[in-house]
C-alpha positions in Angstrom: 22.0 22.6 14.4 23.5 23.5 17.9 21.7 23.3 21.0 22.4 23.8 24.8 21.7 20.7 26.7 22.4 19.2 29.8 24.7 16.1 29.5 25.7 13.6 32.0 29.3 12.2 30.8 29.5 9.0 33.1 27.5 7.1 35.9 26.6 9.2 38.7 28.2 12.8 37.3 26.5 15.9 37.6 24.7 17.6 34.7 26.7 19.4 32.4 25.2 22.3 30.3 26.7 22.6 27.4 26.2 25.0 24.0 28.0 22.6 21.6 25.9 19.9 21.0 24.7 19.1 17.7 20.9 18.1 17.1 20.4 15.6 14.4 18.5 16.6 11.1 14.5 15.6 10.7 13.5 12.8 9.0 10.2 12.5 7.1 7.7 11.9 10.2 9.9 14.0 12.7 9.0 16.9 14.4 11.2 19.8 15.4 10.6 21.1 19.3 11.1 24.3 20.3 11.4 23.4 24.1 9.6 25.5 27.0 10.2 23.5 29.9 10.7 19.9 31.1 10.0 18.2 34.3 12.7 16.2 36.3 11.5 12.5 37.1 13.0 10.0 39.4 13.1 8.1 36.1 16.0 10.6 35.2 18.1 10.5 38.6 18.1 6.6 38.1 19.5 6.6 34.8 21.9 9.4 36.1 23.3 7.6 38.9 23.2 4.1 37.2 20.1 2.2 38.8 19.3 1.8 35.7 21.6 2.5 32.3 21.4 3.4 28.9 24.6 4.8 28.2 27.0 7.6 28.8 27.4 10.0 27.6 23.3 10.7 27.6 20.9 13.6 27.5 18.3 13.2 30.0 14.6 14.2 30.3 11.4 13.3 28.9 8.6 15.1 30.4 9.2 18.2 28.2 6.8 20.3 26.6 7.3 23.0 24.1 6.4 24.7 20.5 6.5 22.7 16.8 9.1 24.4 14.8 9.6 22.6 11.7 7.3 19.6 10.6 8.5 16.7 8.2 6.7 16.0 4.8 5.1 13.1 6.2 3.5 14.6 9.4 -0.1 14.8 9.3 -1.5 16.1 12.6 0.8 18.8 13.5 2.0 22.2 12.4 4.5 24.7 13.5 3.1 26.6 16.0 1.5 23.8 17.7 1.9 23.4 21.4 2.8 19.9 22.5 3.8 17.6 25.4 6.4 14.6 25.0 6.1 11.7 26.0 7.5 7.8 25.1 7.5 6.2 21.8 5.7 3.3 20.5 6.1 1.7 16.8 2.7 1.5 16.1 3.1 -1.5 13.9 3.7 -4.1 16.3 0.6 -6.5 17.6 0.3 -4.7 21.0 0.3 -1.3 19.4 -2.2 -2.2 16.8 -4.2 -3.4 20.0 -3.9 -0.2 21.4 -1.2 -1.3 24.0 1.6 1.2 23.4 3.5 0.5 26.8 3.8 -3.1 25.8 5.0 -2.2 22.0 7.5 -5.1 21.5 10.2 -2.6 20.2 9.4 -0.3 23.7 13.0 -1.2 24.6 14.6 -0.4 21.4 12.7 2.8 20.7 12.8 4.6 24.2 15.8 3.2 25.9 18.4 2.2 23.4 20.0 5.5 23.2 19.5 6.1 19.6 16.5 6.6 17.0 14.6 3.6 16.0 16.7 3.8 12.8 19.9 3.5 14.9 21.0 6.9 14.1 21.9 9.6 16.5 19.9 12.2 18.0 22.6 14.1 19.4 26.2 14.5 18.8 29.1 16.2 20.4 32.6 16.8 18.6 31.3 14.0 16.2 30.7 11.2 18.8 27.3 9.9 19.7 25.5 11.2 22.8 22.8 9.1 23.9 18.9 9.9 24.0 16.1 9.0 26.4 12.6 8.1 25.1 13.4 8.5 21.6 14.0 12.2 22.5 15.4 13.8 25.7 14.0 17.1 27.2 16.9 18.8 28.9 17.6 20.6 25.8 16.9 23.8 24.2 15.6 22.2 20.8 14.6 18.5 20.2 13.7 16.4 17.3 10.9 13.8 17.9 8.6 11.4 15.8 5.0 12.4 15.6 4.1 9.6 17.8 6.0 11.1 20.8 4.1 14.2 20.9 0.5 15.2 22.2 -1.0 18.4 21.0 -2.4 20.4 23.8 -4.6 23.9 23.8 -2.6 27.2 23.6 -4.2 28.6 26.2 -3.0 26.6 28.9 0.5 27.2 30.6 3.2 25.1 28.8 5.4 25.3 32.0 3.0 23.6 34.0 2.2 20.7 31.4 5.1 18.5 30.9 5.2 16.3 33.4 2.2 14.9 32.3 4.3 13.5 29.8 5.5 10.8 32.1 4.9 11.0 36.0 1.2 12.6 36.1 0.0 9.7 33.6 2.0 6.8 35.1 0.1 7.5 38.3 -3.2 8.2 36.9 -2.7 5.7 34.3 -2.2 2.6 36.7 -5.6 3.6 38.7 -7.7 4.4 35.5 -6.4 1.9 33.0 -4.8 -0.9 34.9 -6.4 -1.3 38.7 -10.0 0.3 37.3 -11.2 0.4 40.9 -14.9 -0.1 41.2 -16.9 3.0 43.1 -16.7 2.4 46.8 -13.5 0.4 46.7 -10.7 1.4 49.0 -7.0 2.4 47.8 -3.6 3.4 49.3 -0.5 5.0 47.6 2.8 4.6 49.0 5.0 7.6 48.6 3.4 11.1 48.1 5.4 12.4 45.1 4.5 13.3 41.7 3.6 9.6 40.9 1.7 8.8 44.1 -0.2 12.0 44.0 -1.5 11.5 40.9 -2.3 8.0 41.7 -4.3 9.0 44.9 -6.0 11.9 42.6 -7.0 9.3 40.3 -8.5 6.9 43.1 -10.7 9.9 44.3 -12.1 10.5 40.6 -12.5 7.1 40.3 -14.9 6.7 43.5 -12.8 4.7 45.9 -14.4 5.7 49.5 -11.1 5.4 51.1 -8.2 7.1 49.9 -4.9 6.4 52.0 -1.9 8.4 51.6 1.5 7.0 53.2 4.7 8.7 53.6 6.9 10.1 56.2 6.7 13.6 55.2 4.2 15.6 57.1 3.8 18.5 54.5 3.3 15.9 51.7 0.7 14.5 53.6 -0.9 17.7 54.2 -0.8 18.4 50.4 -2.4 14.6 50.0 -5.3 15.8 52.0 -5.7 19.2 50.1 -5.4 17.0 47.0 -8.3 14.3 48.0 -6.7 12.0 50.3 -9.6 10.6 52.8 -6.8 9.6 55.1 -3.0 9.7 55.9 -0.4 7.5 57.6 2.9 9.0 58.8 5.0 5.5 59.0 7.4 7.6 61.1 5.3 7.1 63.8 2.5 4.6 62.8 2.8 0.9 61.6 1.5 0.7 57.9 -0.2 -2.4 57.7 -1.8 -1.9 61.3 -3.2 1.8 60.7 -4.4 0.3 57.2 -6.2 -2.4 58.6 -7.6 0.2 61.4 -9.2 2.2 58.7 -10.5 -1.1 56.9 -12.1 -2.7 59.9 -9.3 -5.3 59.6 -9.9 -5.7 55.9 -6.9 -4.5 54.3 -7.5 -2.1 51.3 -8.5 -3.3 47.7 -5.5 -1.7 45.8 -2.3 -0.5 46.4 0.1 1.6 44.1 3.5 1.6 45.3 6.0 4.3 44.3 8.7 4.0 46.5 10.5 1.2 45.6 11.4 0.5 49.3 11.7 -3.1 50.3 9.8 -2.9 53.6 7.2 -1.2 52.1 6.6 -3.0 49.4 6.4 -6.1 51.8 4.3 -4.0 54.3 2.2 -3.4 51.3 1.2 -7.1 50.5 0.4 -7.6 54.1 -2.3 -4.7 53.9 -4.0 -5.7 51.0 -7.6 -7.1 51.7 -8.8 -10.5 50.0 -8.4 -10.4 46.2 -6.4 -7.2 46.7 -4.0 -6.2 43.9 -0.5 -4.2 44.8 0.8 -2.2 41.4 4.6 -1.7 41.9 5.6 0.9 39.9 8.9 2.5 41.2 12.3 2.5 39.1 14.1 0.8 41.7 17.6 -1.9 42.5 15.9 -3.1 45.4 14.0 -6.5 45.9 10.8 -7.8 47.9 10.7 -11.4 49.7 7.4 -13.1 48.6 6.3 -16.7 50.1 3.8 -17.1 47.0 1.4 -19.5 49.4 1.3 -17.4 52.6 1.5 -13.8 51.2 -0.6 -14.5 48.0 -2.4 -17.6 47.3 -5.1 -17.8 50.1 -5.9 -14.5 50.3 -6.4 -14.6 46.3 -3.7 -11.3 46.0 -1.7 -10.0 42.9 1.0 -8.1 42.7 1.4 -6.3 39.0 3.9 -4.0 37.4 2.7 -1.5 35.4 4.8 0.8 32.4 3.6 4.3 31.8 0.2 3.8 33.4 -0.4 1.3 30.4 -1.5 4.8 28.8 -1.9 5.9 25.4 -0.3 9.4 25.6 -2.9 10.8 23.0 -5.8 9.9 24.7 -4.7 9.9 28.4 -3.2 13.1 28.6 -6.0 15.3 27.1 -8.3 13.2 29.6 -5.8 14.5 32.4 -6.0 18.1 31.2 -10.0 17.8 31.3 -10.0 16.9 34.9 -7.3 19.3 35.8 -9.8 22.0 34.1 -12.5 21.0 36.2 -10.5 21.3 39.6 -10.1 17.7 40.0 -6.5 17.1 39.0 -4.3 20.1 40.3 -0.9 18.3 39.3 0.3 22.1 39.4 0.3 22.4 43.1 2.9 20.0 43.0 5.3 21.8 40.7 8.3 24.4 41.6 9.7 26.3 38.7 13.8 26.4 38.3 16.1 28.2 35.8 17.4 25.4 33.3 20.9 26.4 34.6 19.6 25.3 38.1 19.2 21.8 37.1 21.7 20.1 39.6 20.0 22.0 42.4 16.5 21.0 40.8 17.5 17.3 40.9 19.4 17.7 44.1 15.7 19.1 45.7 13.8 16.4 44.1 16.1 13.8 45.7 15.9 15.0 49.1 12.1 15.9 49.0 12.1 19.3 49.1 10.4 19.8 46.0 7.7 17.2 44.6 8.1 18.1 41.0 10.8 20.2 39.8 10.2 22.1 36.3 13.2 23.6 34.6 12.0 26.8 32.6 14.4 26.4 29.5 12.8 29.2 27.6 12.3 32.4 29.9 10.5 34.7 27.2 7.8 32.2 26.8 4.5 33.9 27.8 1.5 31.5 28.8 -1.4 31.6 26.2 0.4 32.7 23.2 
């Protein structure tokens, strides 16, 4: 089956939309998805420019939403016409998946970051040559084939164009708070970086009952949006020292939790110093940067912890419906971060994401889609 897809041929190349990409045949537990829309995530940019690498040529995208067109004979929970969000793939069989921790799947890299399906076959080819995939799916396409565990069913009365980023950015930020940090009501949290992931973490901190929710960035319009979405305080590091500002807001104690989404060396190192006694820093950015940590002076006497979190320790089939419920209640207004672009504007949308002009670009792949149908 021929599809249209945005291909990156080599490290640093722009997206090239082509209509001669061949989609693989379905396997027994596959769903064929008609793509409606997809978010652009900073992970896509990291892979495009080579900060992280799977292989080239590659079709990126992993925050897709769409409609099920066909199902394989072993699919039990989906049928044609279902509306779905796509997310990462956990094998379901390893010890960590069986413990309910698919982000710690022992086969995570092989399934999501190898560029091919779990059995080693290609999702996509072009002129007989393999084109790598991302997250066992790739959503920068007009259609894709995914495993049943890649998909999360969502209500048909919601606007599919808005929902795709729940599959990665929003579930990563919020899940880091809900599933990993689990802040106690009355505790304090700061988030460095007010992109989609950071704002999701910030909203989750508010929902969790943190009394101080501090948004940190260098972009005043984003900080204003953070206030609208629930930040109790903001810090602009262009004119404020982050550590001192946090200490001033917390009576010199520091914050209990910090989520770093910037990946910037100085920001991460300052975040450690801004932690309270027993505080935890979750460093979750896709970055090539490193930090310098003195384990005794920076961590031990203050009993501080630095952790890495993959995909918010989420179970997409549990966490995404939870976020949708918060959204319906007006507690998780993720769509205020989004801006729609036509599919053929992918390079413009990606550039706007990199520059910070747009927090969450969403590519509209099916222009004829009507919400609620």
